[in-house]
C-alpha positions in Angstrom: 115.6 78.4 86.8 115.8 81.3 84.4 118.8 83.7 84.7 118.1 86.8 82.8 118.6 90.7 83.1 116.4 93.6 82.8 117.3 97.0 81.7 116.2 99.4 84.1 115.3 102.9 82.7 115.1 103.9 86.4 118.5 102.9 87.3 120.0 103.2 83.8 121.6 99.8 83.8 120.8 96.2 83.6 119.8 94.2 86.6 120.2 90.8 86.9 117.1 88.6 87.9 116.5 84.9 88.6 113.1 83.6 87.8 112.0 80.2 89.2 109.2 78.4 87.3 107.6 75.3 88.8 107.9 72.0 87.2 104.9 71.6 84.7 104.8 75.3 84.3 101.8 75.8 81.8 100.8 79.1 80.3 97.2 78.1 80.5 97.4 78.2 84.2 97.8 81.5 86.3 100.4 81.4 89.0 100.9 83.4 92.1 104.2 85.2 92.3 106.7 85.4 95.1 109.1 88.3 94.9 112.2 87.7 97.2 114.9 90.3 98.1 118.4 89.6 99.1 120.2 90.7 102.0 123.2 93.4 102.1 126.2 92.2 100.1 123.8 89.6 98.4 122.6 89.3 95.0 119.9 87.6 92.7 121.6 84.1 93.6 121.2 84.4 97.4 117.8 82.8 97.7 118.8 80.1 95.2 122.6 78.9 94.8 124.5 81.8 96.0 128.1 82.1 95.3 129.3 78.6 94.4 126.8 77.1 96.7 128.1 79.3 99.6 125.6 81.9 101.4 122.8 80.2 99.7 119.1 79.5 100.7 118.4 76.9 97.9 114.6 77.9 97.9 114.2 76.3 94.4 115.0 72.7 95.7 112.6 73.1 98.7 110.0 74.5 96.5 110.3 71.5 94.0 109.9 69.1 97.0 106.9 70.8 98.6 105.1 71.1 95.4 105.7 67.5 94.6 104.4 66.5 98.1 101.4 68.9 97.4 102.2 70.9 100.5 102.2 74.1 98.6 100.7 75.3 95.4 103.1 75.9 92.4 104.3 79.4 92.1 106.8 81.6 90.4 109.7 82.9 92.4 111.4 86.0 91.4 114.7 87.2 92.9 116.1 90.4 91.5 119.6 92.2 92.2 118.8 95.3 94.1 122.3 96.0 95.2 122.8 97.6 98.7 119.8 99.8 98.4 117.1 98.7 100.8 114.7 98.8 97.8 113.9 102.4 98.5 114.1 105.6 96.0 116.9 107.6 97.3 118.4 109.4 94.3 117.6 110.2 90.8 121.0 109.2 89.9 122.2 105.5 90.5 125.4 105.7 92.4 127.5 103.8 95.1 128.2 105.8 98.1 130.3 104.0 100.7 128.9 100.7 101.5 125.3 101.3 99.9 123.7 102.2 96.5 121.4 105.0 96.0 119.0 105.3 93.1 115.5 104.6 92.0 115.1 101.2 93.3 111.6 101.1 94.4 110.6 102.5 90.9 112.6 99.5 89.4 110.9 96.8 91.5 107.3 98.4 91.4 107.3 100.0 87.9 109.7 97.8 85.8 110.2 94.5 87.5 106.6 93.4 88.3 105.2 94.6 85.0 108.0 92.7 83.2 107.2 89.4 85.1 103.4 90.0 84.5 103.9 90.7 80.8 106.2 87.6 80.2 104.8 84.9 82.5 101.3 83.5 83.2 100.8 85.3 86.6 97.9 86.1 88.7 98.1 90.0 88.2 96.4 91.1 91.4 97.6 91.7 95.0 95.8 88.3 95.9 98.4 86.4 94.0 101.4 88.5 94.7 103.8 88.2 97.7 107.2 89.8 98.7 109.6 88.7 101.3 113.4 89.3 101.9 116.1 88.5 104.3 118.0 91.0 106.4 118.3 94.2 104.2 115.8 92.5 102.0 113.4 91.8 104.7 113.4 95.8 105.3 112.8 96.3 101.7 110.0 93.8 101.6 108.1 95.4 104.5 108.6 98.7 103.3 107.3 97.8 99.8 104.2 96.1 101.1 103.4 98.9 103.6 104.0 101.6 101.1 102.1 99.8 98.3 99.2 98.3 99.8 97.6 97.6 96.5 100.5 95.3 95.1 101.0 92.5 97.8 98.7 90.4 99.9 101.5 88.7 101.9 105.0 89.9 103.1 107.7 88.3 105.0 110.5 90.0 107.0 113.0 87.2 107.5 115.7 88.4 110.0 114.5 91.8 108.7 117.2 94.5 109.4 115.1 96.7 111.5 116.5 99.0 114.3 115.4 101.7 116.5 118.8 103.3 116.5 119.6 104.3 112.9 123.3 103.9 113.7 123.0 100.3 114.9 124.6 97.6 112.5 125.9 99.1 109.3 123.6 102.0 109.8 120.6 103.6 107.7 120.8 107.2 108.5 121.7 107.7 104.9 118.3 106.6 103.8 116.8 109.5 105.6 118.5 112.4 104.1 117.6 115.1 101.5 114.2 115.7 102.6 113.3 111.9 103.0 111.5 111.4 106.2 112.0 108.3 108.4 108.2 108.0 109.1 107.7 107.5 105.3 110.4 104.8 104.8 111.2 102.8 107.8 108.7 99.8 108.4 108.8 100.3 112.1 107.4 103.9 111.7 105.2 103.0 108.8 103.5 100.4 110.7 101.8 103.1 112.9 99.7 104.2 110.1 99.7 101.1 107.7 96.4 100.4 106.0 94.8 97.3 107.4 93.7 95.8 104.2 94.0 92.1 105.0 97.9 92.0 104.4 99.4 88.9 106.1 102.6 89.5 107.9 105.3 87.0 108.8 108.2 88.0 110.9 110.9 85.6 112.1 114.6 85.6 113.3 117.0 83.4 115.2 117.3 83.7 119.0 121.0 84.6 118.7 120.5 87.4 116.0 121.8 90.9 116.6 120.2 92.4 119.7 119.3 95.6 117.9 117.4 93.6 115.2 115.6 91.7 117.8 114.5 94.8 119.3 113.5 96.3 116.0 111.3 93.1 115.1 109.7 93.0 118.5 108.7 96.6 118.3 107.4 96.1 114.7 105.2 93.0 116.0 103.9 95.0 118.8 102.9 97.8 116.7 101.1 95.5 113.9 99.4 93.6 116.8 97.9 97.0 118.0 96.7 97.8 114.8 95.0 94.5 114.6 97.0 93.2 111.6 97.3 89.6 110.6 100.9 89.0 112.0 103.1 86.0 112.9 106.2 86.4 114.8 108.4 83.2 115.1 111.7 82.9 117.0 113.8 79.8 116.2 117.4 78.7 117.3 120.1 80.3 115.3 121.9 83.4 114.2 122.0 85.9 111.3 123.2 83.5 108.7 122.3 81.1 105.8 122.4 78.2 108.2 119.5 79.7 110.1 117.7 80.8 106.8 118.1 77.4 105.1 116.4 75.7 107.9 113.4 78.1 107.7 112.7 77.7 103.8 110.0 75.3 104.1 108.1 77.4 106.7 108.6 80.6 104.6 107.1 78.8 101.6 104.1 77.3 103.6 103.3 80.9 104.7 103.3 82.2 101.2 101.3 79.5 99.8 98.6 77.9 102.0 97.4 74.8 100.1 94.1 75.1 101.8 93.3 78.3 100.2 90.9 78.5 97.2 92.5 79.1 94.0 92.3 82.8 93.0 
């Protein structure tokens, strides 16, 4: 795994990024890229080794195994630090306010991170070979980015996505919808009402013991996407809102993002 940092002009600071390259990575081959976003108070390590192995999903180990077993195609996995931002543009100035971060985080991901990866690695530079997913806060972010930028991603996963009908539930997200920012243009539950059905595949999942507000939000989103005839899977497995649950689901997540029966793009 490559641990690097990218200077973001949008945020006016360096952002840490972890990049997984599959064994046998060869620049003569074009690889799909999976962008994975961390949860609140997480970081670029959360999907990998976490903090000294704690709060970690170890997706690199599972990817190595599944690729070796030929259950998934080789892929590049990119996990950036997005702070506690929800991956949304909220302020032209990067700043920490209470327990969240405001700034041009959407621009960082869309205008800087993706072009950086496409310029420095042998990637499939189209939506067909680009996927995005996230856990908890990162699940909200991933769904928002996929719905708001239908030209960028062909698959999106909301893993225990922090979706809620009440903006005050959990840690609250009311701050996202201030200073002229409409909830209808940011919240995936609201965006789903007019999301473009362009073949995007959606995967939603959470544990059966997760927060009641999160379960309600995910069920609502699933219902709306189904009504819009979107290609959506909704999976509920035993577990709570923690890495014990997420770690058990990693193989299933990777199988969703990389169907070995698909033709090479």
